[in-house]
C-alpha positions as CSV (number, residue, x, y, z in Angstrom):
1,M,89.5,84.6,107.9
2,A,92.7,82.7,108.3
3,L,96.2,84.0,107.7
4,T,96.5,81.8,104.6
5,D,93.6,83.7,103.0
6,F,95.7,86.8,102.4
7,K,99.4,85.6,102.9
8,V,101.4,83.0,101.1
9,T,104.2,80.7,102.1
10,V,107.5,80.8,100.2
11,I,106.8,77.5,98.4
12,G,103.1,78.6,97.9
13,A,104.2,81.7,96.0
14,V,106.6,79.7,93.8
15,N,104.0,77.0,93.0
16,E,101.2,79.5,92.2
17,V,103.5,81.2,89.7
18,R,104.6,77.9,88.2
19,E,100.9,77.0,87.7
20,K,100.3,80.3,85.9
21,Q,103.2,79.4,83.6
22,K,101.7,75.9,83.0
23,L,104.3,74.1,85.1
24,S,103.7,71.4,87.6
25,R,104.0,72.1,91.4
26,V,107.0,71.2,93.4
27,T,107.3,69.8,96.9
28,T,110.7,71.4,97.7
29,L,112.4,74.6,96.6
30,D,115.4,72.7,95.2
31,Q,113.4,70.2,93.2
32,D,114.4,71.7,89.8
33,S,116.3,74.6,88.4
34,D,113.1,76.6,87.8
35,S,112.1,76.4,91.5
36,L,115.6,77.5,92.5
37,T,115.4,80.4,90.1
38,K,112.0,81.5,91.3
39,L,113.3,81.4,94.9
40,K,116.0,83.9,94.0
41,Y,113.5,86.2,92.2
42,L,111.1,85.9,95.2
43,N,113.9,87.4,97.4
44,D,114.2,90.2,94.9
45,V,110.4,90.9,95.1
46,V,110.4,90.8,98.9
47,A,113.4,93.2,99.0
48,D,111.6,95.6,96.5
49,L,108.5,95.6,98.7
50,S,110.5,96.2,101.9
51,D,112.3,99.1,100.2
52,Y,109.0,100.6,99.0
53,G,108.0,102.0,102.4
54,R,107.4,101.4,106.0
55,W,104.9,98.5,106.0
56,Q,102.8,98.1,109.2
57,E,103.4,94.4,108.9
58,Q,107.0,95.0,109.7
59,Y,106.6,97.3,112.7
60,R,108.2,96.1,115.9
61,E,108.9,97.6,119.4
62,Y,111.9,96.8,121.6
63,V,113.0,97.7,125.1
64,V,116.7,98.4,125.6
65,S,118.1,99.1,129.1
66,L,120.2,102.2,129.8
67,Q,123.8,101.5,130.8
68,A,126.1,103.9,132.7
69,S,128.7,105.6,130.6
70,V,127.3,103.9,127.4
71,A,126.3,106.1,124.5
72,D,125.8,103.5,121.7
73,Y,122.9,101.0,121.6
74,A,121.4,98.7,119.0
75,V,118.5,96.3,118.5
76,S,119.5,92.6,118.2
77,G,117.7,89.5,117.0
78,I,116.3,91.0,113.8
79,V,117.6,93.0,110.9
80,V,116.3,96.6,111.0
81,Q,114.9,98.2,107.9
82,A,114.4,101.6,109.5
83,V,114.3,103.2,113.0
84,H,111.0,105.0,113.6
85,E,111.4,106.4,117.1
86,V,113.5,106.3,120.2
87,A,111.9,107.2,123.5
88,I,112.8,106.8,127.1
89,S,110.6,105.2,129.8
90,T,110.3,108.3,132.0
91,R,109.0,110.7,129.3
92,S,106.0,110.6,127.0
93,A,107.8,112.7,124.3
94,E,110.3,110.9,122.1
95,L,114.0,111.7,122.0
96,R,114.8,114.3,119.4
97,R,116.7,113.0,116.4
98,V,119.7,115.1,115.3
99,D,122.2,114.5,112.5
100,L,125.6,112.9,112.9
101,D,127.6,116.1,113.1
102,D,125.4,117.5,115.8
103,I,125.5,114.4,118.0
104,R,129.3,114.2,117.7
105,R,129.5,117.9,118.7
106,L,127.2,117.4,121.7
107,Q,129.0,114.2,122.9
108,R,132.3,116.2,123.0
109,N,130.7,118.3,125.7
110,G,130.9,115.3,128.1
111,T,127.5,116.1,129.7
112,R,125.9,113.3,131.8
113,G,122.3,112.7,132.6
114,E,119.1,111.4,131.0
115,P,119.4,111.1,127.2
116,T,117.4,113.6,125.2
117,Q,118.8,113.3,121.7
118,W,119.8,110.5,119.4
119,S,121.3,109.8,116.0
120,I,122.5,106.9,113.9
121,K,126.2,106.3,113.8
122,G,127.2,103.4,111.6
123,V,126.1,99.8,111.9
124,N,127.1,97.0,114.2
125,G,128.2,93.4,113.4
126,E,124.6,92.3,112.7
127,G,124.2,95.1,110.2
128,N,121.8,97.0,112.4
129,P,122.1,100.8,113.0
130,I,124.0,102.0,116.0
131,I,121.7,104.4,118.0
132,T,124.0,106.9,119.7
133,T,122.6,109.1,122.4
134,Y,123.3,112.3,124.3
135,P,123.8,113.1,127.2
136,L,125.7,110.1,128.5
137,A,123.8,108.2,131.1
138,D,125.3,107.8,134.6
139,T,124.6,105.3,137.3
140,S,121.5,107.2,138.5
141,E,119.8,106.6,135.1
142,T,120.3,102.8,134.9
143,T,116.8,102.0,136.2
144,K,115.4,103.6,133.0
145,Y,115.1,102.1,129.5
146,F,114.8,103.0,125.9
147,K,111.6,102.1,123.9
148,I,112.7,101.8,120.3
149,A,110.2,101.5,117.4
150,V,111.6,100.0,114.3
151,F,110.6,98.4,111.0
152,E,112.0,94.9,110.4
153,K,113.7,93.9,107.2
154,P,112.4,90.6,105.9
155,N,114.4,87.4,105.7
156,V,116.4,86.3,102.7
157,Y,114.8,82.9,102.0
158,T,116.7,79.8,101.4
159,T,115.7,76.3,100.2
160,A,115.0,75.4,103.9
161,D,112.4,78.1,104.3
162,A,109.6,76.6,102.1
163,S,107.0,76.7,104.9
164,L,107.7,80.3,106.1
165,T,105.0,82.9,105.5
166,V,106.0,85.9,103.5
167,P,105.0,89.0,105.6
168,F,103.6,91.0,102.7
169,P,100.1,90.6,101.1
170,G,100.1,87.4,99.1
171,R,98.5,88.6,95.9
172,V,101.2,91.3,95.6
173,V,104.0,88.9,96.2
174,V,102.7,86.4,93.6
175,Q,102.2,89.1,91.0
176,G,105.7,90.5,91.6
177,L,107.2,87.0,91.2
178,L,105.2,86.4,88.1
179,A,106.5,89.6,86.5
180,E,110.1,88.7,87.4
181,S,109.6,85.2,86.0
182,I,108.2,86.5,82.7
183,L,111.2,88.8,82.4
184,D,113.4,85.9,82.9
185,E,111.6,83.9,80.2
186,S,112.6,86.6,77.7
187,D,116.2,86.7,78.9
188,G,115.7,90.2,80.3
189,D,113.9,91.6,77.2
190,P,111.1,93.8,78.6
191,T,108.2,92.5,76.4
192,S,104.7,93.9,76.3
193,R,103.6,91.0,78.4
194,Y,106.2,91.8,81.1
195,A,105.2,95.5,81.0
196,A,101.5,94.7,81.6
197,N,102.3,92.4,84.5
198,L,104.8,94.8,86.0
199,E,102.2,97.6,85.8
200,K,99.7,95.4,87.6
201,Y,102.3,94.6,90.3
202,E,103.1,98.3,90.8
203,N,99.4,99.1,91.2
204,M,98.8,96.2,93.6
205,K,101.8,97.2,95.6
206,R,100.7,100.8,95.9
207,E,97.2,99.8,97.0
208,A,98.4,97.2,99.4
209,F,100.8,99.7,101.1
210,N,98.0,102.3,101.4
211,R,95.7,99.9,103.2
212,Y,97.2,100.7,106.6
213,N,98.8,104.0,105.7
214,G,97.2,106.4,103.2
215,D,93.8,104.7,103.3
216,T,93.6,104.4,107.1
217,G,91.8,107.1,109.2
218,S,89.5,109.9,108.3
219,T,92.0,112.1,106.4
220,V,92.9,111.5,102.8
221,H,96.6,111.2,102.1
222,F,98.3,111.6,98.7
223,R,101.5,109.7,98.0
224,P,103.6,111.4,95.3
225,G,104.5,109.4,92.2
226,R,108.1,108.1,91.8
227,G,108.7,109.7,88.5
228,Y,110.4,113.0,87.7
229,R,109.3,116.0,89.8
C-alpha cells in the first residue's frame, strides 16, 4: 500500500471536495476564489485535528546537548504541539515534570549537577516551549544530552504547498474540509446537511485517532465524550 492510498496532498484534498460539490478540479491553489477559500478552511481542519489529541503521526524525538550553567532549552526546526517527555542520556527514567512555581523555587537554591526535574517556562522566538531544568548543569555534565519527545504541530499551508502531504488520515481531512465548505455555502447557517457531514467528520476523526491509541494493544481504552460531565 502506498502513502497516497491513505493520505492526501493539499491540492488533492481541495480537488476531491470540489468534485463532491460538482466543481471542476484546479491545478493550482490560487486558480480561483473557491480554491483559495478551501485552502483556508483546510488549515482550519488541520488545526482542529492537531488540537484533538496527540496523534502518533506527529510524534518526534530530538537530542539536545547539555550546556554548563544553562537551565533553559528548546527544540528548534519544528513547531511543537506538546512536549511528551524529557529524559537524560544517563538514566532510563525520565525527568520528573513539576509546575512552574516549583521549578522557580528549586532554581533559587542554586544547586548544580545532573538535571532531574523540568517544567515549561514560556516560549522562545520560534513559538516553541522553553524547557527549563533543575539542577543547573556544570562542566562535568556537558558530555550528557537530553532526549526530548514531542508532538509536532502541522504546517499552515500556503498556495506554494500544493504537493505537500497532509499528515493526518486522508478520508478524515477530506470529510472535515467538505463540512467546512458546506457551512460556507450557507453563509455560516448550520443546515441539516452541514450537521450530517459534521457528525460524520467527528465520528471519522474519533475512529482515526483511536487507530494508534485506544484501539492499539490488548487493553480496551475508553475516551470520554467532549460534552458536559
